[in-house]
ROZA-291152 format. One record per residue (C-alpha): residue number from 0; residue in one letter; z, y, x. Coordinates in steps of 0.001 Angstrom, whole numbers, plus 524288, in hexadecimal, padded with zeros to 5 digits. Each point is the difference from the previous one (the first is absolute). Layout:
// ROZA-291152
- nr rest Z Y X
- NUM a Z Y X
...
//
This chain:
// ROZA-291152
- nr rest Z Y X
- 0 m D6F71 9085D BCC05
- 1 k 8022B 807D7 80C51
- 2 r 80E73 80166 7FCC2
- 3 i 80149 7F17D 7FD40
- 4 l 7F8F7 7FCD8 80CAE
- 5 l 80918 80917 8078F
- 6 i 80BFF 7F9AC 7F9CA
- 7 v 7FB2D 7F237 8036A
- 8 l 7FCEA 803FA 80E00
- 9 s 80D78 8063C 8013C
- 10 i 806A4 7F388 7FB3A
- 11 f 7F856 7F7A9 809A4
- 12 s 80344 8098E 80AEC
- 13 v 80E89 7FEDB 7FD08
- 14 f 7FF75 7F10F 80000
- 15 n 7F7FE 80043 80C83
- 16 l 809ED 808B8 806CF
- 17 r 80B32 7F757 7FB7F
- 18 a 7F8FA 7F3E5 804EC
- 19 q 7FDD4 80680 80D22
- 20 d 80E5D 803E7 80097
- 21 d 80432 7F208 7FCC0
- 22 l 7F6FD 7FAAA 80A80
- 23 l 80526 809B8 809FC
- 24 n 80E04 7FC87 7FC5D
- 25 m 7FD00 7F18A 801D7
- 26 l 7F9C4 80284 80D28
- 27 e 80B68 8087C 80428
- 28 s 809B3 7F53B 7FC39
- 29 e 7F843 7F663 80843
- 30 n 7FE1B 80994 80B30
- 31 p 80AB4 80A50 7FEEA
- 32 k 7FEDB 80C83 807D9
- 33 k 80D63 7FDC6 8060D
- 34 p 80464 7F2C1 80584
- 35 v 8078F 7F80D 7F5E2
- 36 p 808A0 7F47E 80481
- 37 v 7FB94 7F25B 7FC32
- 38 f 80A7C 7F7F2 7F94F
- 39 a 8020B 7F173 7FD0D
- 40 t 7F7AF 7FA76 80ADD
- 41 f 807F8 7F3B1 7FD77
- 42 k 80917 7FD2D 7F4A7
- 43 s 80BB8 7FBEF 8083F
- 44 t 805D2 802BB 80D5C
- 45 r 7FAE8 7F26C 80397
- 46 v 7F232 7FADE 7FF10
- 47 i 805C3 7F25F 7FE2F
- 48 t 80991 7FCCD 80AE8
- 49 g 7FBC5 80A10 80A03
- 50 q 801FD 80E89 7FE66
- 51 s 7F67F 808E5 7F8ED
- 52 i 7FDDD 80E7F 80281
- 53 e 80867 80350 7F411
- 54 h 80DA3 805CF 8013C
- 55 v 80C13 80138 7F7BA
- 56 a 800E9 80DC7 7FA85
- 57 a 80A7B 80941 804F2
- 58 k 80DA2 7FD44 7FA90
- 59 h 7FB88 7F314 7FA3E
- 60 l 8050F 7F267 8032A
- 61 n 7F6B5 7F473 7FF20
- 62 f 80645 7F29F 7FE75
- 63 v 7F6E1 7F48D 802CF
- 64 i 80257 7F16D 7FE39
- 65 l 7F63C 7F771 80748
- 66 h 7FF8A 7F175 7FD39
- 67 r 7F7CC 7F534 8062A
- 68 f 8000B 7F1C2 7FBAD
- 69 g 7FC79 7F3D9 807D1
- 70 e 7F285 7FA8A 80306
- 71 v 7F799 7FBC0 7F491
- 72 n 7FB6D 7F3DF 8076C
- 73 k 80DDA 7FA4C 7FFCF
- 74 g 7FC53 7F9D2 7F301
- 75 a 8075F 7FC9A 7F3B0
- 76 y 80C66 7FB94 80725
- 77 e 80249 80E1E 8045C
- 78 l 7FA14 80527 7F33B
- 79 w 7F4AF 8054A 80806
- 80 g 80919 80867 80805
- 81 l 80866 80587 7F51A
- 82 d 80BEE 7F849 80497
- 83 q 8003A 80839 80C4F
- 84 a 8025F 80E91 80051
- 85 n 801B4 80B0C 809C7
- 86 m 80406 80DB7 7FC58
- 87 r 8002C 80DA0 805C6
- 88 l 8075E 80BBE 7FA99
- 89 v 7FB74 80DA6 803BE
- 90 f 8059E 80D8E 7FD84
- 91 d 7F6C6 80B2F 80388
- 92 y 803CD 80E4A 7FE64
- 93 g 7F746 80BF6 80083
- 94 i 8060C 80AA3 8085B
- 95 t 7F3E0 8083D 7FD8A
- 96 d 7F2E1 7FCBF 7F9E2
- 97 r 7FB4D 7FCB5 80DBC
- 98 i 80BE5 7F966 8062F
- 99 q 80601 7F360 7FB06
- 100 v 80B08 7F7B2 8058C
- 101 g 804AC 7F2AD 7FBE1
- 102 v 808AC 7F440 8024D
- 103 a 7FD7C 7F1E0 7FC5A
- 104 r 804C2 7F214 8011E
- 105 s 7F782 7F3BE 80082
- 106 s 804E1 7F23D 7FD70
- 107 y 7F586 7FAD3 8094C
- 108 g 8066D 800F7 80D50
- 109 k 80BEB 80666 7F99F
- 110 t 7FA58 80CC9 804D8
- 111 y 80493 80DFE 7FE07
- 112 d 7F719 80B72 802ED
- 113 g 7FEE6 80EBD 7FF40
- 114 n 7F2F1 806D4 7FE71
- 115 l 7F97D 80D44 800B3
- 116 k 7F365 80450 7F97A
- 117 i 7F941 80D11 80244
- 118 k 7F3BB 8057C 7F9BB
- 119 l 7F8FB 80779 80AB2
- 120 l 7F38F 803CF 7F8B8
- 121 r 7FCE8 8001E 7F178
- 122 q 7F26F 7FE13 7FA66
- 123 s 7FB17 80B49 7F7B4
- 124 k 7F372 8030D 7F8E5
- 125 g 7F8F1 80CE5 7FFFA
- 126 k 7F9BA 808AC 80A1E
- 127 g 806D8 7FE2C 80D07
- 128 g 8087B 7F4DD 7FACC
- 129 m 80575 7F501 80864
- 130 p 7F6EA 7F422 7FE78
- 131 f 80ABF 7F5BF 801B4
- 132 s 80EAD 7FDF8 8007B
- 133 m 8078B 7FBDF 80C09
- 134 g 80DD9 7FB11 80138
- 135 y 8099F 7F937 808F9
- 136 y 80905 7F4B2 7FCB6
- 137 g 809E5 7F977 808E6
- 138 n 80C0C 7F790 7FF0D
- 139 t 80A73 7F9DE 8086F
- 140 a 80526 7F2C3 7FBA8
- 141 v 80B79 7F774 80406
- 142 s 800FC 7F17D 7FD05
- 143 t 80D90 7FAC3 7FD05
- 144 l 7FCC3 7F189 800F9
- 145 e 809E3 7F7F4 80795
- 146 w 7FC5F 7FDF9 80E34
- 147 s 7F8FB 7F328 80265
- 148 d 80858 7FE3A 80C4B
- 149 p 80CAF 807C9 7FEC7
- 150 n 804E0 7FB0E 80D41
- 151 r 7F5C2 80752 807C8
- 152 q 8008C 80E89 802BA
- 153 n 7F9FD 8069B 7F416
- 154 f 7FD0B 80E77 7FEA1
- 155 f 7FFBA 80845 7F3B2
- 156 t 7F32C 80629 8044E
- 157 s 7F9C4 7F288 7FF87
- 158 r 80173 80087 7F13D
- 159 m 7F7FC 80C6A 7FEBF
- 160 t 7F1BB 8019A 7FC03
- 161 f 7F7DF 80C42 7FE0E
- 162 f 7F453 8038F 7F794
- 163 n 7F74C 80BFB 80160
- 164 q 7F350 803A9 7F952
- 165 l 7F715 80B54 7FCC1
- 166 i 7F9F1 7FFDE 7F272
- 167 f 7F2B6 8061A 7FD45
- 168 a 7FC9D 8001C 7F184
- 169 k 7F56A 80575 7F74B
- 170 k 7FE1D 8003A 7F155
- 171 f 7F1CB 7FED7 7FBF4
- 172 g 7FE57 805ED 7F28D
- 173 d 8099E 7FC13 7F584
- 174 k 7FFCF 7F12D 80158
- 175 f 7FF26 7FB24 80E18
- 176 s 80916 80232 80B9B
- 177 l 7FF96 7FAC8 80DDC
- 178 q 8093E 800CC 80B7A
- 179 i 7FFED 7FB62 80E23
- 180 a 80CA1 7FECA 807B4
- 181 p 80063 7FD75 80EC2
- 182 t 80CA7 7F86F 8020B
- 183 m 80944 7FC48 80B04
- 184 v 80AAA 7F5A5 7FEDA
- 185 h 80A08 7FE4F 80ADE
- 186 h 80A2D 7F53E 801A3
- 187 n 80A55 801D6 80A7C
- 188 l 801A3 7F130 80110
- 189 v 7F495 7F681 7FEF6
- 190 q 7FF90 7F135 7FFDE
- 191 l 7F936 7FDEC 80D28
- 192 t 7FF17 80860 80C1B
- 193 s 7F13B 7FF0B 7FECA
- 194 d 8004F 805ED 7F24B
- 195 p 7FD72 80E9E 7FF0D
- 196 n 80B1A 8083F 7FAD9
- 197 t 7F66B 80956 7F992
- 198 i 7F500 7FC57 7F6C8
- 199 y 7F5B7 80935 7FA89
- 200 a 7F987 7FE99 7F2B1
- 201 i 7F795 807E1 7F6C6
- 202 g 80429 800C4 7F1D6
- 203 v 7F5AD 801AE 7F577
- 204 g 8039A 802CD 7F1E3
- 205 s 7F7FF 8036D 7F404
- 206 s 802A2 802E3 7F1B9
- 207 l 7F6B5 7FFF2 7F46A
- 208 k 8045D 806A4 7F372
- 209 l 7FC8E 7F75A 7F464
- 210 n 805F5 808BE 7F597
- 211 r 80B5B 8095F 7FE58
- 212 s 80A67 7F582 80239
- 213 f 7F96E 7F58F 80865
- 214 r 7FB03 7FFB3 80DF2
- 215 l 7FA7B 7F52F 8087E
- 216 n 804E9 8000D 80E24
- 217 v 7FBE2 7F8E7 80C68
- 218 e 80758 80037 80CEE
- 219 y 7FC55 7FA08 80D2C
- 220 y 806C3 800D1 80D48
- 221 p 7F7B3 7F9AC 80AC5
- 222 r 806BA 7FF85 80D3B
- 223 l 7F8A8 80613 80B40
- 224 t 808AA 7F99A 80A55
- 225 g 80932 7F46F 8003E
- 226 k 7F6E4 7F6F7 7F88B
- 227 d 80595 7F3F5 806C9
- 228 v 80E53 803D7 7FF0B
- 229 p 807F0 7F60C 7F7E5
- 230 d 80BBE 80347 7F7A1
- 231 a 80E15 7FCDB 803E4
- 232 s 7FE94 7F1CF 7FB91
- 233 g 7F346 7FE13 80773
- 234 q 7F703 800A9 7F416
- 235 q 7F2A5 8064C 800EF
- 236 l 7FF0C 80D99 7FA2C
- 237 y 7F52B 8055B 7F755
- 238 d 7FB93 80D6B 7FB95
- 239 y 8065B 80500 7F39E
- 240 l 7F77C 8012F 7F3C9
- 241 a 80445 8038D 7F230
- 242 v 7F9AF 802DE 7F2E4
- 243 g 8077D 805F9 7F4C0
- 244 v 80085 80907 7F449
- 245 d 8082E 80BFA 7FCAB
- 246 i 80543 8014C 7F235
- 247 e 80648 80CEC 7FC57
- 248 t 809B7 7FF73 7F4C5
- 249 g 80743 80CA9 7FDB5
- 250 g 8086E 80311 80BCC
- 251 h 7FD70 7F2B8 80632
- 252 v 7F4EC 7FB3A 8088E
- 253 f 7FEBB 7F136 7FF8E
- 254 q 7F7AB 7F97D 80A6F
- 255 i 7FC4C 7F1A7 7FF96
- 256 m 7F89F 7F988 80B08
- 257 l 7FB66 7F3F1 8074C
- 258 c 8021E 80061 80EBA
- 259 n 8013D 7F6D8 80BA1
- 260 g 80C01 8065E 805FB
- 261 i 80E41 7FD82 7FD08
- 262 g 80522 80C0A 8071D
- 263 m 80127 80CEA 7F8B3
- 264 l 804E6 807E0 80B9E
- 265 e 7F3E0 805A7 80670
- 266 q 80210 7F969 80D37
- 267 h 8021E 7F2E1 7F936
- 268 m 7F351 8022A 7F89F
- 269 v 7F817 80262 80C6B
- 270 r 80704 7F6A3 80928
- 271 g 80561 7F590 7F6FC
- 272 t 7F519 7FB02 7F733
- 273 s 7FF40 7F15F 802A5
- 274 t 7F759 7FB5C 7F4B4
- 275 k 7F1E3 802A2 7FC6E
- 276 w 7F7F4 80187 7F3B2
- 277 a 7F69E 7F50D 803DC
- 278 d 80B20 7F60A 7FEAD
- 279 v 804CF 8063C 7F344
- 280 g 80BB7 80487 807D4
- 281 i 8014E 80B7A 7F6D9
- 282 r 80BE3 8051C 7F8EB
- 283 l 8021A 806A7 7F30D
- 284 g 807DF 80C7B 8010E
- 285 f 8038C 80C98 7F948
- 286 n 80568 80DA6 802A4
- 287 i 80765 80847 7F632
- 288 s 801AE 80E91 802A1
- 289 r 808CE 8095A 7F895
- 290 t 8017F 80E5E 80357
- 291 f 80C3F 807F8 7FD3F
- 292 s 7FFF5 80ECE 8002C
- 293 f 80AD4 8081D 8061D
- 294 d 7F882 80C9E 7FDE7
- 295 h 80639 80508 7F373
- 296 k 7F94C 80D3B 800BF
- 297 a 7F22C 7FAC4 7FF55
- 298 e 7F87F 7F6AA 7F786
- 299 k 7FEE1 7F219 804B4
- 300 k 7F51C 7FF07 809EC
- 301 k 7F637 7F521 8014E
- 302 w 7F9B8 7FAB1 80C5B
//
């Protein structure tokens, strides 16, 4: 009996030690001794229209097609906005995992732009880890619309607009992410002399992971200044608001959304939204992203 008792106690001791080891391993994975970078704060380089904290990996090219239809409240004659369409084509390339450059063309305003995105800080978990991520995004855009009055003296610099923002982002657990982005939009030429050339806004974006392939996103850009500034045609402007979902299918990320802004260039989004949700002045839209690897020595990386 004593031998049997000793054998049973030994077996329980082994299981107990294994259980303790498993528990310690789980705790260490949640709170590693060394800081471990946090990945996939957002699924795409864009929350919806505005930028997210995510970057294109080094030696990878990300091709994005953005599409926005007309206003839903146009009714059946315009097929609830589907008869109208605006498009933006974007090519973003990762020089390093922290530095990304890109070029794009928007049909709205016939605008070309070049952009730069830098990850300054990366969130990590573990003792001494960085509690949040921080990045910079900026672009310079040039409109190629014909001059409204070609007989007057027109300057090339009058076509130029600039966008600058800092992005502060944090991933809470495995499912929820939040970012805040102080933003500055500058137009060299404005409609009225009383209009400010520079407008400040604060971008807020969030993402909720529903399952492995789906996420729910919300994006809001309230203006801090320039609330009474009209657009070029004299229409009242509103703050941009969008709700959408991410759908990951293989190497593609498909985003579908409802938003009240026609512009997909960031400065158009902040300073060109002339409809509001309360009047059903919303638009159906989508983004399609496809990444191509030029790093033949390494496995394909994911955001």
